[in-house]
C-alpha positions as CSV (number, residue, x, y, z in Angstrom):
1,X,10.0,16.4,45.8
2,X,13.6,16.1,44.4
3,X,12.9,17.3,40.8
4,X,12.4,21.1,42.4
5,X,15.3,21.1,44.3
6,X,17.4,20.2,41.1
7,X,15.6,23.3,39.3
8,X,17.5,26.2,41.1
9,X,20.7,24.5,39.9
10,X,20.1,24.0,36.6
11,X,19.2,27.7,36.3
12,X,22.4,29.1,38.4
13,X,24.5,27.1,35.7
14,X,23.1,28.4,32.8
15,X,22.6,32.0,34.5
16,X,26.6,32.0,35.0
17,X,27.0,30.7,31.2
18,X,25.0,34.0,30.1
19,X,27.2,36.0,32.4
20,X,30.5,34.6,30.8
21,X,29.7,35.6,27.6
22,X,29.0,39.4,28.3
23,X,31.7,41.7,27.5
24,X,32.1,42.9,31.4
25,X,32.7,39.8,33.0
26,X,35.4,38.9,30.2
27,X,37.1,42.1,30.9
28,X,37.3,41.6,34.8
29,X,39.6,38.4,35.2
30,X,38.9,37.9,38.8
31,X,35.1,37.8,38.7
32,X,35.6,35.4,35.6
33,X,38.0,33.3,37.5
34,X,35.3,33.3,40.3
35,X,32.2,32.6,37.7
36,X,34.5,29.8,36.4
37,X,34.8,27.8,39.2
38,X,31.2,28.1,40.8
39,X,30.0,27.0,37.3
40,X,32.4,24.1,37.6
41,X,31.5,23.1,41.0
42,X,28.1,23.2,39.8
43,X,28.5,21.1,37.0
44,X,28.5,17.2,38.2
45,X,25.2,18.1,39.6
46,X,23.6,19.6,36.9
47,X,24.6,17.1,34.3
48,X,23.7,14.3,36.9
49,X,20.0,16.4,37.7
50,X,19.5,17.2,33.6
51,X,20.1,12.7,33.6
52,X,18.0,12.7,36.4
53,X,14.9,14.9,34.6
54,X,14.9,13.1,31.5
55,X,14.8,9.5,32.8
56,X,11.5,11.1,35.1
57,X,9.9,12.2,32.1
58,X,10.6,9.0,30.4
59,X,9.2,7.3,33.1
60,X,5.9,8.9,33.0
61,X,5.3,8.8,29.8
62,X,5.5,4.9,30.0
63,X,3.6,4.5,33.0
64,X,0.7,6.3,30.6
65,X,1.5,3.7,28.0
66,X,0.9,0.8,30.3
67,X,-2.6,0.1,29.6
68,X,-2.3,0.4,25.8
69,X,-2.7,-2.8,24.3
70,X,0.0,-2.3,21.6
71,X,2.9,-0.7,23.7
72,X,1.7,-1.6,26.7
73,X,4.6,-4.5,27.4
74,X,7.2,-2.3,25.4
75,X,6.4,0.4,28.3
76,X,6.4,-2.2,31.0
77,X,9.9,-3.4,30.3
78,X,11.3,-0.1,29.6
79,X,9.6,0.6,33.7
80,X,11.8,-2.1,34.8
81,X,15.0,-0.3,33.1
82,X,14.8,3.2,34.1
83,X,13.3,3.0,37.6
84,X,16.1,1.5,39.2
85,X,18.2,3.9,37.1
86,X,16.4,6.6,38.9
87,X,16.9,5.6,42.0
88,X,21.1,5.0,41.5
89,X,20.8,8.6,40.4
90,X,19.1,10.2,43.3
91,X,21.5,8.9,45.4
92,X,24.0,10.4,43.8
93,X,22.5,13.3,43.2
94,X,22.0,13.6,46.6
95,X,25.4,12.9,47.8
96,X,26.7,16.0,44.8
97,X,24.0,18.0,46.8
98,X,26.0,18.3,50.0
99,X,27.0,21.6,50.7
100,X,30.9,21.5,49.4
101,X,33.8,22.2,51.8
102,X,35.2,25.7,51.0
103,X,38.8,23.9,51.6
104,X,38.7,20.6,49.6
105,X,40.3,21.8,46.5
106,X,43.3,23.0,48.6
107,X,46.9,22.1,48.9
108,X,47.5,21.5,52.0
109,X,50.4,21.6,55.0
110,X,51.5,18.3,56.3
111,X,52.5,18.7,60.0
112,X,53.9,15.3,61.6
113,X,55.6,15.3,65.3
114,X,56.8,13.0,67.6
115,X,54.4,12.3,70.4
116,X,55.0,10.0,73.3
117,X,57.7,7.0,73.1
118,X,60.7,8.7,72.9
119,X,62.9,7.4,69.6
120,X,60.4,5.0,68.8
121,X,57.7,7.8,67.9
122,X,60.6,9.4,65.9
123,X,60.8,6.8,63.7
124,X,57.0,6.3,63.3
125,X,56.1,9.7,62.7
126,X,59.1,9.2,59.6
127,X,57.0,5.8,59.0
128,X,53.6,7.9,58.5
129,X,55.4,10.8,56.1
130,X,56.5,7.9,53.9
131,X,53.1,6.2,53.7
132,X,51.6,9.7,53.0
133,X,54.5,10.0,50.3
134,X,53.4,6.4,48.7
135,X,49.4,8.0,48.8
136,X,50.4,11.2,47.3
137,X,52.8,9.8,44.2
138,X,50.1,6.9,43.4
139,X,47.5,10.2,42.8
140,X,49.9,12.1,41.3
141,X,50.6,14.6,43.8
142,X,53.6,16.7,44.2
143,X,55.5,17.0,47.6
144,X,58.0,19.3,49.1
145,X,59.3,19.0,52.4
146,X,58.8,22.7,54.1
147,X,61.3,21.8,57.3
148,X,62.3,19.0,59.4
149,X,63.7,17.7,62.7
150,X,65.7,14.7,62.9
151,X,65.3,12.4,66.0
152,X,68.5,11.5,67.9
153,X,67.9,8.1,66.7
154,X,66.9,8.6,63.2
155,X,63.2,9.6,62.3
156,X,61.6,12.9,62.3
157,X,60.9,15.1,65.6
158,X,59.1,16.9,63.6
159,X,58.4,17.4,59.9
160,X,56.2,19.7,57.6
161,X,55.7,19.3,54.0
162,X,53.5,21.2,50.9
163,X,51.3,18.9,49.4
164,X,50.1,19.8,46.1
165,X,47.7,18.4,43.8
166,X,43.6,17.7,42.8
167,X,41.8,17.8,46.1
168,X,44.4,17.2,48.6
169,X,42.6,18.4,51.6
170,X,39.5,16.5,50.8
171,X,41.1,13.5,50.9
172,X,43.6,14.4,53.8
173,X,41.9,16.3,56.3
174,X,40.2,13.4,58.1
175,X,44.1,12.1,58.8
176,X,44.5,15.3,61.7
177,X,44.8,13.8,65.5
178,X,47.1,11.1,67.0
179,X,48.1,8.3,65.6
180,X,49.1,5.6,68.0
181,X,51.8,2.3,66.7
182,X,51.9,-1.0,68.8
183,X,55.2,-2.7,67.5
184,X,58.4,-4.1,68.9
185,X,61.0,-1.4,68.3
186,X,64.3,-2.3,67.1
187,X,66.1,-1.5,70.3
188,X,64.0,-3.8,72.2
189,X,65.8,-7.0,73.0
190,X,63.3,-8.6,74.9
191,X,60.6,-8.7,72.1
192,X,58.2,-6.8,74.1
193,X,55.2,-4.5,71.8
194,X,55.4,-1.1,73.0
195,X,53.2,1.7,72.1
196,X,54.1,5.4,71.2
197,X,52.3,8.2,69.4
198,X,52.7,10.9,66.6
199,X,50.3,13.7,66.1
200,X,49.2,14.9,62.1
201,X,47.8,18.1,61.2
202,X,46.1,18.8,57.8
203,X,46.3,22.7,57.3
204,X,45.0,24.1,53.9
205,X,46.9,25.8,51.8
206,X,45.5,29.7,51.9
207,X,45.9,32.3,49.5
208,X,46.9,35.7,50.5
209,X,43.4,37.5,50.2
210,X,41.7,34.6,52.3
211,X,43.4,35.8,55.5
212,X,44.8,39.4,56.6
213,X,47.8,39.5,58.9
214,X,48.8,42.7,59.9
215,X,52.4,42.8,59.9
216,X,52.3,44.9,63.8
217,X,50.7,41.5,64.8
218,X,54.0,39.4,63.7
219,X,56.5,39.3,65.9
220,X,60.0,37.9,63.9
221,X,63.1,36.3,66.1
222,X,66.3,35.4,64.4
223,X,68.8,33.2,65.6
224,X,71.7,30.6,64.6
225,X,70.3,27.3,62.8
226,X,71.5,24.4,64.6
227,X,73.2,22.1,62.3
228,X,73.5,18.1,61.9
229,X,76.4,17.4,63.6
230,X,78.4,19.9,63.4
231,X,79.0,20.5,59.5
232,X,76.3,22.2,58.0
233,X,76.3,25.0,61.3
234,X,74.9,27.7,60.2
235,X,77.2,30.7,60.7
236,X,75.0,33.5,60.7
237,X,71.4,34.5,61.6
238,X,69.4,32.7,59.2
239,X,66.8,30.8,61.1
240,X,63.5,32.4,61.8
241,X,60.9,32.1,63.9
242,X,57.3,34.3,63.8
243,X,54.4,34.7,66.2
244,X,51.5,36.0,65.6
245,X,50.4,37.4,68.5
246,X,46.7,37.8,68.5
247,X,46.5,34.0,68.6
248,X,49.6,33.2,69.7
249,X,50.3,31.0,66.4
250,X,54.0,30.1,65.7
251,X,55.8,29.3,63.4
252,X,59.8,28.6,63.4
253,X,61.6,27.6,60.2
254,X,65.6,27.1,59.7
255,X,66.0,24.9,56.5
256,X,67.3,27.1,53.9
257,X,70.2,29.2,54.5
258,X,69.1,32.5,53.5
259,X,67.0,34.4,56.6
260,X,64.4,35.8,53.6
261,X,63.4,32.4,52.2
262,X,63.1,31.1,55.9
263,X,60.7,34.0,56.3
264,X,58.7,33.4,53.5
265,X,58.1,29.9,54.1
266,X,57.2,30.4,57.8
267,X,54.9,33.5,56.7
268,X,52.7,30.9,54.1
269,X,52.6,28.5,57.0
270,X,51.8,31.1,59.7
271,X,48.6,32.6,57.8
272,X,47.7,28.8,56.9
273,X,47.6,27.8,60.9
274,X,46.1,31.3,61.8
275,X,43.1,30.6,58.9
276,X,43.2,26.9,60.4
277,X,42.3,28.5,63.7
278,X,39.9,30.7,62.5
279,X,38.2,27.8,60.9
280,X,38.1,25.8,64.2
281,X,36.5,28.7,66.1
282,X,33.4,28.9,63.0
283,X,33.0,24.7,63.5
284,X,32.5,25.4,67.7
285,X,30.2,28.2,67.3
286,X,27.9,26.5,64.4
287,X,26.6,23.1,65.9
288,X,25.1,21.6,62.8
289,X,28.4,22.0,61.2
290,X,30.2,20.1,64.3
291,X,28.1,17.1,63.8
292,X,29.6,16.2,60.3
293,X,33.2,16.4,61.6
294,X,34.4,12.8,61.6
295,X,36.6,13.5,64.7
296,X,37.4,17.2,66.0
297,X,40.5,17.1,64.0
298,X,42.0,17.9,67.2
299,X,45.8,17.0,67.5
300,X,45.2,15.6,70.8
301,X,42.2,13.0,69.6
302,X,43.3,9.6,69.5
303,X,41.8,8.7,65.7
304,X,44.0,5.4,64.6
305,X,46.2,2.5,65.8
306,X,48.8,0.8,64.1
307,X,49.5,-2.9,65.5
308,X,52.1,-4.3,63.8
309,X,52.2,-7.9,65.3
310,X,48.8,-8.4,63.7
311,X,49.0,-6.5,61.2
312,X,46.0,-4.6,62.1
313,X,45.1,-1.0,61.4
314,X,42.0,0.1,63.6
315,X,40.2,3.2,63.0
316,X,38.6,4.3,66.3
317,X,36.0,7.3,64.8
318,X,34.2,5.0,62.4
319,X,34.9,1.7,64.4
320,X,36.5,0.2,60.9
321,X,39.6,-2.5,61.4
322,X,41.6,-3.9,58.6
323,X,44.2,-6.6,58.4
324,X,46.1,-4.3,56.0
325,X,48.4,-2.9,57.3
326,X,51.7,-3.6,55.1
327,X,49.4,-2.6,51.9
328,X,48.5,0.7,53.4
329,X,51.8,1.7,55.0
330,X,54.3,0.5,52.5
331,X,52.3,0.2,49.2
332,X,50.5,3.2,49.7
333,X,46.8,2.1,49.3
334,X,45.6,4.4,52.2
335,X,42.4,5.0,50.2
336,X,41.2,1.5,52.4
337,X,41.3,3.9,55.3
338,X,40.3,6.8,53.7
339,X,36.7,6.0,51.4
340,X,35.3,4.5,54.3
341,X,35.8,7.9,56.4
342,X,34.8,9.9,52.8
343,X,31.6,7.2,52.5
344,X,31.0,7.9,56.6
345,X,30.9,11.7,56.2
346,X,29.0,12.0,53.3
347,X,26.5,9.5,55.3
348,X,26.2,11.8,58.4
349,X,26.0,14.9,56.0
350,X,23.1,13.6,54.4
351,X,21.2,12.5,57.7
352,X,21.9,15.6,58.5
353,X,20.2,17.4,55.5
354,X,17.0,15.4,55.6
355,X,16.5,15.6,59.3
């Protein structure tokens, strides 16, 4: 019964409230921060739970009055309002009780790489990056380009950006995979539609305490940065390539003129990529978690097609097709695709919880 499932949430919330008021916790910043975070995560479900229990109690009271000649009609009227409200709250609470992805509140590294399709794929990679920029702007997120490599005819062979804001990972985690575009390239003289692709990786930014990388496990190579057309070529070995020997993860950064700054950037990305590799390994070991994935997040998995001639976007994982390509790509209304993905994920998680 839902009522019995809700009480532990309320009890834990009250327990944390008591703990936060004790001198021992007040003097331990790390523990106080962890408890405050846990309480903040519990608050939405606890607020709904209290409302649910109040309405459930009111329903029981009104049911008892149904046979009363004086208050029966009033009780019947109140029940007609309260019962649908209880059902609505029940659905909201079930979603709130879905175990939260520990990475949902994190900032992310967005990595986009041109794939099959030559120059056209580099131009598409740039279009995807601009789409994410517009979406981030709508949500008040900050975007910082960490590293970029331009294509020979424009666009990006690769671009890495750090996106900071409220619950970035929870919104963008289903964007990982291969994005395919069908359109007539600017260089195409006969008007033929070409297909090309770019891969997107969404990697949660991690704190130092979340992943421990031993210095002896990292090999650092330095080399001279390649410039843009000669004028920006670095005359010192400022570019840095870090290799995490146990996993084989490699990060190369050359955007800064300082070797030290490039190393710092590379190390942050390396830690996040190693963390991502650990997460994937855990998912593969946990079959029930794997069922809740909307796709595997693998970069080789084709997740979406952008068809420009038809102004159509198709997400292959959930069978979604919308004819709003311009609105999504140029106006940043990516929620038209993201919201159905989140809803689908929640529905699958509910099925899993009730099984």
